[in-house]
Structure formats: structure tokens, C-alpha cells
N, C-alpha and C positions, 0 to 999 in steps of 0.2 A: 629687256622686260624682266623684272624681278618677280617670278612666280615660284609657289612651293613645288618641290619634287617629291613624288611618292616613290620613285624608284632611283636608285643610285647608278651611275654609269658603270656598265659592265666591261668597258674596254674593248669588246669585240662584238662583232654583229651576231646577234643571237641566231642559232640555227635550229631548224625544226627537228624534233625527236624523230628517229626512224620509226616507221610503221611497224608496229607489233601486233596489232588487232586485239591487244589485251585492254582491260580497263585500267584501274588504279594500280600503281606500283606496289610491289610487295610490302614496302614499309608503310604504306597507307592502308593496308587491308585490315587493320585491327579495328575492332568494334567496340566502343566504349559506351557507358550509359549515357553520357553527354550526347554522342553521336545518335544513339537510338531515340533520345528525347527530341533533339533536333529534327531527325527524320520524321517522328511522328507530328511534330509541330507543322512542318511543311507539307505534310500529307493529311492535315487535320480534316480537309474537306473529304477525302476518301473514307477517313476513320468515321466521321460522324455520319456520312452517307450510308456506309455499311451498317453502322449502329442504328440508324433510322430504319434501314430495310429490314434488319433482323428484329427490331422492336415492333415493327409494323407486322411482320410475319408472326411473331409471338402473340401479338394482340388478335390477329385475325384467326390464328390457330385455336387461341383461348376462347374466342367468340364462338368458333365453329363446334367446340366441343359440347356435348351435353351437359346441362346443369345438373349436378347429382347432389341431392340433399340427404345428409345422414341423420338419423335420429335413433337414440339408443335408450332402452330401459334396463334397470338392474333389478335382479331377483336374487333372493338368498335361499339357500337350501337350510330347512330347519332341522337342527341336529337334536334338539331336545323339545318335542311337541308338549303342550300342556295337556295334562290328563283330566279331561272333563268327566269321564267315567273311571271309577276305581278299577285298577289292573293289578295283576300280580307284578312282583318286583323284576322279574325277568323281562316282561314286556314293557314295563313303564321306564326303563333306563337303557334305551336302544344305543347300539355302538355308533360311533361317528362314521359318517360315510367315508368310504375309501376313495382314492383318486380315480380308480376305474369306474367307480359308481357316478362320480361326478361327470366324467367323460360320457357315461352311458345317458345320463340326463341331457347332455349337449346333443348327442345323436337324436334323442327323443324330440327335442325342439327342432332340430334340423330335418325331421323325417316328413315325407310327403303326406302322411297322415295328418300331422299336426297342421302343415300348410293348407291342406284341405278344408280342415275346421276353421282356419282363420278366413279362407275365402268365403265360407258359408257365413260365418260370423258377421264379417264386414259387408257383405253383399257386393263385393267389387265386380263380380261377374256381370252384374247389371249396369255398371258404370261404363258410359260409351267412350269416355277418354281413356279408361284403363284398358279397355278392349282394343282400342286403337293402338295404345302403346305396345300391346302384345303382338298384334297382327302386322301393323305397319309401324316400326320404330321412327322416331324423329330423325329427319336428315340434317346434314350440316346447315342447309338454307333455313330450316326451321329454328335451329338454335341461334343462328345470326339474327334472324327476325325477332326471336323472343328477346335477345339481348338488348334491343332497341324498343322493346315494348310492344311489338306487333306479333299477335298470335295467329297463325295461319290455320284455318279450319282444316281438321283431318277427320275423315270418315274411315271406319273399319268395315270392309266387306267381308263379314263372317258368315254370309249366307251358305257359302260353299263348305264350311267347316262343320265337322261333326260336334256336338255339344261336349261330348267325352274328350275328343281330341283338343277342343279349346279349353276346356278345363284343365287338362294335362299340360297344355302349353302355358297356362297361367301359373301352374304349380311350379313348373320348371323355372319360370320368370321370376317368381318370389324366391325360391330356394337359391337361385344364382345371386340374388341381391341380399340374402340373409347371412349375417355372420354372428356366431355365438363364441365368446371367449371367457375364460375363466380369469378372474382378476387375482393375479399372483397365486398364492397358495391358499387363498380363502375359499369359502364356499359361496362366493357371490359369482353369478354369471351375468354377463353383460350381452344383451340382445340388441343387435344393430341392424337397421335397414337402410339401404341406399337406394333412394328412388328418385324418379325425375319430378315428382311432386312433393312439396315440402309437408303439407298436410297429411298427404297420404302415407309418408314415411313414418310420421308420428302415430297414425292410427294403427299401421301394421305392427310397429313395435309394441305398442301397449296391447294389442291384441294378442300377439304371441305371448307376451309376459302374463296377461291375465288368463289365458287358456292353460299356460303351463302350470301356473299356481293353483288352478281349479280343476284341472283335468283328472288328476289322481284322486282328489276329493270326490268328484262326481262318479268316478268308476268305483270307488270303494262304497259309495252310498248305494249305488245300483246293485253291487255284489251282496251288500248286507241285506237289502230288501229281498232279493232272490233267495239268499241262504235263510232268511227268516221263515219264508214260506215253506220251504222244504223241511227245515227242521221241526216247524210246528206239527206238520203231518206225521213226521217220523217219530216225534215225541209222544204223540197221542197213540200211535200203534204200540210202541215199546211199553207205554204205560199199561195198557191192557194186558200185554203179554206178561209183564212182571207180577200184576195182580193175580193173574191165573196160576202162575207157577208158585207164588207164595201160599195160595190156597191149597193147592196139591200137597205141599210140603207140610202144612199144619194138619191137614186131614190125616195123612199117613202117620204122622208122630201120635196123634190121638188114638188112632186104631190100634198102633203097636205099643202105646205106652212109652214113646220115646220123647220125653218132654225137654231134652237138653238142647239149649239154643246153639251149642257148638258143634252140632252135627254128630255127636257120639251119644250113645245110650247111657243110662244112669249105671247100668252094671258095669260097663267098661270103664267108667270113671271110678266106680267103687274098687274094682279089681286093681286098677292103677294105683289107687291111694293105698290099699293093702300091700301092694307090692312095695311101694316106697317105704311104708311103715315097717314091714317085715325085714326089709334090708337094714333099716336103721336099728331096729331092735335087736337083729342078730349081731350087728356089729357092736352094739353096746353090751350085749351079754358076753360076747367073746372077749371084749375089752375088760370087763369087770372080773371074769373068770381068771384071766391072764394076770390082772393085777393082784388078786387074791393068792394065786399060786406062787407068783414071784415074791410076794411078801412073806409068805410062809417058808418058802425055800431060803430066803436070805436071813430069816429068823433062826433057822436051823444051822446055817453055816456061820454067821457072824454075830448073832446076837441082836440086841436092840439097835445097834449103830447102823447096821445094814438095812434093817426093816424101815427105819425112818426114811431112808431115801427112795424106797419102793413106794411107800404110800404117798410121798409127796406132800406131807404135811407142813404147813407153814409155821405151825408152833414148834414142831421138831426142828425145823431149820433155824428157827429163831434161837432155841435153846442151845443147839450145837454152835452157833456163832458166838453165844454168851460163853460157852464152855471154853471155846478157843481163846477167848480173851482172858479167861481165868487161868488157863494153862500157862499162857505167855507171862502173866503176871507172877504165877507160882515159880516159873522158871527163872524170873529175873530176881525174886526174892531169895530163892535157894542159892543163888550165886552170891549173894550179899550177907545172908544170915544163916545161922545154925537151924537144925530142924526144930528146935523148941521156941523158936522166936514167935512171939504172939501173931504177928502179921502173917507169917508163913503158915501157921496152924489155921488161921481164919479163912485163907485163901484155900487151903485144901479142903476144909469143910464145905466151902461153897461149891467146890467142883463136885464133891459127893452128892450134894443136894440136887445139883443140875443133872447128874446121872440118873438119879432116882426119878426125876420128873420126865426125862426123855424115855425111860422104860415104860412108865404109866401111860405116856401119850402113845407109844407104839402098840401097846395092847388095845387101847381104845380104838386106834385106826384100823387094826385087824378086825376088830368086831364090826366096824362100820362097812369094811370091804366085803366081809362075808355077807352081810345084810343086803347090800347093793347088788351082788352077784346073784342071789337067790331071786331078788324081785325082777331083775332083768331076764332070767330064764323063765319066770312065770309069765311075763308080758309077751315073750316070743311065742310061747306055746298058745297063748290066747289068739294072737294075730294069725298063726297058722291055721287055726280052726276057722276063724272067720273067712279067711281067703278061700278056704276049700268050699265054703257053702256058696260063696258069690260065683265061683267058677262053674258051678252048675247052671246058674242063670245065664251066663255069658254064651254058652253054646246054644241057647234058645234064641238069643238076640242077633246072632251073627247074620242070619238071613235078612233080617228086617233092617240091619245097619247098612247093608249093600244098597238096598232099594232107597233107603232114605239119603245116602250120600249122593246117588245119582239124581235124585229130585233136588236136593239141595244145591249141587253144582249147576244145574239148570236155571234154578231160580237165582242164584248169584251171578251167573253170566248175564241173564236178561236184565238184572237190576244194575250191574255195573255199566252195560250198554246204555241203558236208560238214563242213568246218572250222567254219563258222558255227553250224551245228546242233550240232556236237559241243561247242563252246565254251559255247553256250546251255544245253545239256544238263548239262554239268559244272557251271555256276553253279546252276542249279535243283536238282541233285542235292546239291550242297554246302551250299545254303541250306535244304533241307529239314529241318525240326526245329530249325532255329536262327534262326527268325524272331523279330524284336524288336518289341514293341508301339511304337505311336506316341503312347501316353498311359499314364499311370500314376497310381494312386490315392495321394494325399498326406494326405488327411484323411477317415477313414471317419465316417459318420454314427452319432450316438448317439441313444438313444431319449431324447425330451425328457421332462422331469418336469413342467413347467408348460405350459399352452397358450399359443400366441402370440396367439390371438384367441378370445374377446374378452379385452381388457386390463381386468381388473376395477379395478386402481388408476386407470388412465388414464380409464375411464369414469366412476368415482367422482369423480375430479378434475374432469373436464368437468361432471359433473353438479353438484359443489359450486359451480363457477364460474357455470354457467348458473342454479343455484337461487338463489344470491346476488343475481346481476343481476336475474333475474325476481322474486324476492322483494323487492329494493328498489324495482323498477318497480311492482309490485303495492302495496307499501307507500305509495310516493309517490302513486300514483293514488288509493288508498283515502283517503289523508290529504287530498289535494287536493280529493277529492269529498265528504269528510266535512263536514258542516254543523253538527255538534253544537258545544256550548259548553264551552270547556275552560278559559279563563282570563278574568279580569276584563276584559282587553284586547278579548277577543272580544265580551263584552257591550257595551262602550263603542264599539268601532269597526265591528264587524260589525252590531250590532242598533241601537246608538245609545241605549242606556239606560245609566244611571249604575250601576256596580258598587258596592254597599254593602259588600261583604265575601264572605267565604265561611264554610261550616260544614264542617269536616273529618269525614271518615269516621272514626268513634270508634276502629275497629280499626287505623287507619294511624298513630296518634299515641301517644306515651308521655309521661307516665303516663295511665292511663286506667281507667275503671271497667267494670262489666260491661255498661252501656248508656249511651247519651248523658246521660240525666238523672242517673245515679249519678256520672258523670264530673264533673259540674258540682259536686255535693256533696262527692264524695271527693277531688277535685283542683281546687279553686277557682282554683289558680294555674297550672293546666296549660294545654297548647295548645289543648284543646278550648274550655274556658271563655273563654280569652283571645280566641278567634277570635270568639265570640259578642259580647264586649264591643266588639270593633272594628266589628261591624255596628251595635251600639247607638250607638257614638260617631259613627259616620257619620250616623246618623238625627238625633242631637241637634245635629250641625253644621249641618243644614238650617234651624235656627233655630226648632224647634217647642219650645214651652214646657210648662208644667204642664198637666195634663189631656189629654195626647196620646193620640189614638186611633190605633192603628197596625193596619192590615189586612194580614194575611199570606195570600196566595193563590198559586195555580200555574196553569200553563196547562192541564195535564192531570193526571189522579190519578197517584199513586205518585211525586210529587216529593219527599215528605217534608216537606211544609208544616206538618202538625200537630206533628211532632218538633221542628221549628224553632220554632214558637210556643211549645211547652211548655218547650224548653230556655231561650229567650230570656226568658220570664216568670220561670223560676227563677233565671236570672242576675241579673235586675234586682232580684228579691226579696231575694237574698243580698247585694245591694249596699245594702239598707235602703230600697228605694223600695216605695211601695205600688203593687202590680201585681195586675191582674186578667186572667186569660185566659178567652175567651168562646168557646165551641164554637159556630160559626154553620153547620156542615155538617149539615144536617138529614137527609141521606141516609146518611152513614156515621158521623158523629159519632166520628171517630177520636181526637180530643183526649179525649173522655170515657173512652174505653177506655185511653187511656195512663195516666190517673190512677186508673183503677178506680172511676169514679162513674157508670157507665152504668145502675145499677140503683137509685139513690137518688132521693128526691123531697123537695122540689120541684126543678125545673131550669128550663132556658131556655124550655121551652114554657109553663110556668106563669107565667113573668116577662112574656112578651109578651101573655099573655091577661090579666093583671092590670091593673085600671083605673088604679091609682096608678103603675104602672111599677116598682114595687118588685122587687128581684132577690134571690134567695138564692143565695149562693156559699158554696164549700167551701174549707177551708184545706188547702194542700199538707202533707203529713206531714213533709217535709224542710226545708221552708222557710216563709217567710211569704207565699208565693204564694197568691192566691186563684183559684179556678177556678169558672167557671159552666158546667156540663155540660148536655148534653141528655139528661135522664133518662127522659122519656117520648116515645115515637115520635110524630111529627106525623101527622096524618091524611093520607090520600092527597090529594096536590095542594095541601095547606096549606103556606104559606111564612112565613119570618120577617118579611119586610118588608110584610106586608099591613096596610093602614090605618095605616101609619106607627108601628107599636107598637115596632118595633126601634129607631127613632130615640129614643123615650122611655127604652128602656132604656139605650142608649149615654149619653144626656144625664145620666141618673141616675149612671152609673158614672163619668163624668167629674168629677162633684163628689166622689166618694169615693176616687178612685184617681189616682195621679200618671200611670200609664200604663195604658191599656186595649188589649189585643191581641186582635184578631178573628181567629180561625181560620176563613177563608172558604173555601167550595167552590171547586173548579177553575173557571176563567174560561170555558174553551171549551165544556165540556158543560153547565154551569149558568148560566142567564141571570140568576139572582138575585144571583149574585156581583157583577155590576156595580153593582147598587143598593147591596149591602152595603158595597162599596169606596167609593162615593160619600159615605158617612156618615163616612168616617175622615179623618184629617188626613194621614196618610202610608200609602202602599201599598208592600209588599214582595212582589215576584214572585219565589217560590222556583224556581230552575232547577237540575234535577239534573245534575251534573258528567258530561260526555261521554255523556250519554243523550238529552237533549232537543235537538232540531234547532233551528237559529236561526229557521227559518220558522215553527215552532210558537210560539216566544217572540213574534216579531213579530205573529203572528195574535192572541195574548192581549193584547199592548199595545194593538192596535188596538181591542179590546173595552172596555178600562179606560177610565173617565172621568177622564183625566190633567188636564184643565184645572181640574177642581174640587178637585185635591188640592194641598196646600201642598208636598209632597215625595213622590217616588217613586224606586224603584230595584228592582235585582235582586240577590239572593243566590244564590251557588253553593253547592248542598248536596251532600253526599256526596263531598267531594274527597279522593282518595287522596293524602295529603301525600308518600308515598314515591315516587309516580310523577309528581307534578306537576312536578318538576324537569325531566322529560324534555321538557316541551312549550314550553320557552323563553319563558315569560310573564315579565312585569315586576311581578306582584303579590307580596305577601308570602308566599303559598303556594308560589310558585316557588322560593323561597329557604329552605325549611323545613330542608333539610340543614344549612344554615349555622348555624342557631341552635336546633336540636332539643335539643343538649346543654344549653342554658341551663335548660330546664325540669326537667332531672334533677339 
């Protein structure tokens, strides 16, 4: 039979690896990106299930959270208000608000006093919904029902609460949901309200902004009105007092002849004037006398030249400057010419004329100084006489001046106080009704359409991320903790048994029949039949010749061993081998049921009871396969291997057939399986793909008489060929997608 071989002959009978209790070998423990991706692909169900659970929890949690609507209004502090009423320069140019003043305004907005005004202005204390939110907040069930459009009626039982306590609770409720923030370094404040009701949040934000912008204005208007009333009464009283004081001062002045408006008598002013004039006249007289004496003394000592300097005459100074020029000219000419030279003579005559003019001018100046000194002396004498006369009157006015000064000081004090109050009153009256706000609204709050919290998209995105991470973690943990058999590498590396091949799940390959047996007949060149041939080739490469007895068993029931035995027998028969399949499972007889021979006679029981060991077999309707079924139930406790009769049957079948396939019971629950397997040349342990744990396979191998067999191995049954590529194996099944089109 010319069949492809997946495994090369090894030359020796493979032996099972010693039990170590460990998983993969150290050289296989490295984890790569491809390995992780393959792991996540094969655990995609766990990943998506975890993701769905987390997304569902995120959705439920988001739905259960209260719907919070945020609404904000922006106000700006006015740094330069418009002057409606004229003010002085200091008041009309106020300094910019400092940072601490801005923080103070924030505290004013957040104060309980402002919140109380908002409650009164909005009338929320009369709103039953608002009262219910304060007394009995919405539960998670209310939030869930609200998310699907069902509003459950809630009533607030506030009869037991004191109105003041309820108001305080409402103020605390609002202050907790109020936030005021400064926008950067500007003078703009953002007032934000987060509330369960969208329209209510906008109403509260606008009310806070409006009251803040008008509260200071209204307070200053009230203060101006009160101040105007007080100032009017005080100004009237001070006006009467100022008039009376002024009348007293004027009457005293008239009675004592003190008409000076500067609060000093005329006599005192006159003496003061005389004193000033006397001082000036005395100084002038002394100066003139000194100048005259100095000029005379200079005349006696140095002649006309010295007197000219004392008088300070400009004419003398000019003549002397002219004389100096002539002297210089005369000196220059005398060095160049003789004394009789005309030019030199002319210059000397000019010098003589200038000297005569200087002498005449000096005499005239002395006469002027003498006249001036006499006049100054006469004026001083006259002033001294006049001052002596006025001093007599001064002594009489001293008593009157003291009384007048006291009256005048009182009048001025009353007048100053009156003017101060009058100016203040005028400013208050002028500013009443023209007060300017210190802040104004620049952006009113709008009713929000969508809630700010919870953020459904954000929560779902977080749920998606957490779900993917958690799903990947659960998938990795599940895969790392999974000890089932998936690939032939698992059989050889983790369990230590040779992998003979795999049998696909019939529904995962194309083309295929209605069932595994029909697939072999209808599609003999299909992937299902070819996979069975690979198992057969692997068995033959073990060096087993004609008359081979193959025992097919499993660790536990439900592995599909009977189906594998039937399909393998039909595949060999269609390859023109003489093949017989023997049902050795006396408890279930599943092979007999597959071929529909459970009710015929004789069968396996009759064969083992026969003395000559002759066996009756039945021919498969679709191939030359022969089947030895169990047609008659065995008695309770009766087994095939009693008194060595099964060995006689097998020996007889060896002589008649090329291949004898024994469908044995499971190894772990049935002890007789070990004896049946010991009669075979080769044992095949059927392991269900991704169902049977590796420790179960090890337990079954431990029960098998492996040393008495020429060859043994394991076959993966029920492999989903479409999914096998996800598991990163290195056997033929792992690359099915690369050659699946070949069969079509």
C-alpha cells in the first residue's frame, strides 16, 4: 500500500518519557509574541466573555450612577467703572483688584449668605422635587429607571423637620454642588452648578451670577439712602450753629472796632507794617552812611581812582576801561617811537582828558551819596515816630484781640465741620441712583442637554480597556493552567508518548460526508481519510509486519475510540488490506452499534466460548472490512480474557487477516483492558482533542503493559481543523489552512 508517511522510521521502539510531574521542558518555556497571540486566539471565547461581562458591569454601573448636569455662568470683575457722577481723581481711578481680593469675591459667592439669597430668589424651597432630592436622594434603582425613561414618584416626608433645619440642609446641599474658579490670571470668575436637574442647574448658576453682580450695587444703594438721611439732619444742625458763630464774631468786631477779616486788629497790622518799614529804612540809612564814609576815606587815601570803586558808578567804570586801553596803546607806541612822535603825543593827551573826566565824575558821585544818606536818615526818624504812636493803641486792643480770636476759632471750626458734612452729603446725594456694579455677567448659563456625569462613552471606553486587559489576563491564566492535550507536541513533550497522528472532527473539514464512516467512502481522497492513513503509516513505520494486532483504547469513556477503530478499519479495507475489527468492550459494545450488528448472532461471546476458537465475522456493507461484534450480552462478571480464550481468537484472526483491530474498553475504569492490550502488537491510546487532561493520559499510560508491546502511541481525536491553527503547534493539523484547498 503506497501511502504518505508523516513520520520517518526511528529504528527503535519509542519509549515513554519518565514521569517528572513538570509541564513543558525548559527549552520550550520561552514566551514569544506569536505564542501570546496564539494563546489569545484559542482563548478568544474567554477573552470576549470577560470583555462582555466587564462592559455589562460598566454599563450597569454607569446606569446606576446619578445623572449630574453641569451649568456655568461667567462674571467679570469691573476694574474701571464708568463715572456717572463727577468724582475726584483719586476716586475715579481705582487700583486694579489684587489676587487676594479676587479670592475674597470667590468666598463671597460660596458663602452661605449668598446661597440663602439664591434659595429665596428662586423659590426652590417650595419645589417638592427639590425638597425630595434634599431629604431622600435618588437611589441606584431610581437612576436605572430614569435611564430608560421611567420616573418613579418620590415624596419627601419633611413634616418632622424644622423649617430652619430644612433650610440649612438645602444650603449645605447647594454649597456642596457649587464651584467657583478663576479663569487663569484674568478677573473672570466661572460659577458652576452640578445638579440632578438640567434646568435647575442653569437656573441656580444664573441666579448666583445675577445676585453676585447686583448684591454690592444694592448694598451701596441702601447705604447711600441711609447716609443721605443722616447727613441731611446733621448738615441742617451744623448750618444753624455756623450762622450763630459768625454773627457773634461780627458783633464783637463791630463793638471793638476790629474790622480785619484776618482775625487781627488794624493796630496790630499797622505796627507790623511799621516794624517792617523801620527795619528796611534803618538798613538803607546804614548802607548809605557806610557808602558815603567809605567813599570819603578812599578819596583821602587814594584820590579819585579809589573813590570811583566805592561809588560803584558805571560811568567811572567805563572811563577807567577806556583809560586802560589808551595806556596799553601808549605803551606800545612808546616802544616803537620817540616821545615827540605825533601819535604818541595824541595818546598821552587822550589819557589826560580821561583822568579829568574820572575826577569830575567822582565828585559828582560823592555829592549824590551825601544827599542819599541824609534822606535815608530823615525817613528812619519819621518811621520811628509813627511806630511809637501806634504802640499806644496796641496795648488797648490786646484784650479785645484775645476774645476775638477765640470767637473766630469757634466759628471756623463749626464752618469747617459744616463744609465737610455738606460736601459729603452732596456726594452721597449725587451718587444715589447712579451706583455702578463691581461685576457684570458676560456669559449666562444655558440648560445642558447631556449630563456631565456619568460619562457613558468614557466609562465604556474604560470598561473596554479593563475588559480587554482582564480578559487577556484571564485567558492567559486559563491557558497556562489548562493541562489538556491540544497538539502532537503536547503528547510528546508534556506526556512523553509518541504522537501517531490526529483524527479530524468530521464537521471541520471539506469535503466530508454525513458521518465519519461515510466520509471515508464518499471522499476517499479527502482530509479525513488522509488523516487516518497518516496514523496507519505511522504504525507501519514501527516495523510491524503482516498479522499485526492493533489495540485501540482510551483513558476514559467518550474519547471516540470505537469511531477511530471503525474508521481506521474501513480505510485499511478500502486500501485492499484484509482487515477485521473486533469489539472487545463487553459493557458498551459501541463498535457493534456503529455497524448495526448488535442484534445478530453469533458474535464475540460465541467465539470465546467455542472450543476450537473459530470466529464468525460480518462484512461491512460499504467496504471489504470484516467486523466481529458483540451480539449477545455477556453474563454479569463474565470477561473476554477468562481462561485465555481471547488469545485463541486473536491467534486465529492473525492467520486470516493482515490487520486485526481490537476496540478495547477504557483503561482507567476497566482493568481487563490491560490484559487485552497485552495481547496486541501495537497499542493506540485515543485522546480527545482539548478535552482530556494530560494527567489523565499519564494515568492511563501507567496502566498499560508498554514493555510487552512492539509499538505504542497516541492519537488526537476530534481535532477542529479550523481552530487548530490558533494553538501554534508544529504538526500537520496546525497548518490545515495552508493546504485545505488542495482537497477541493
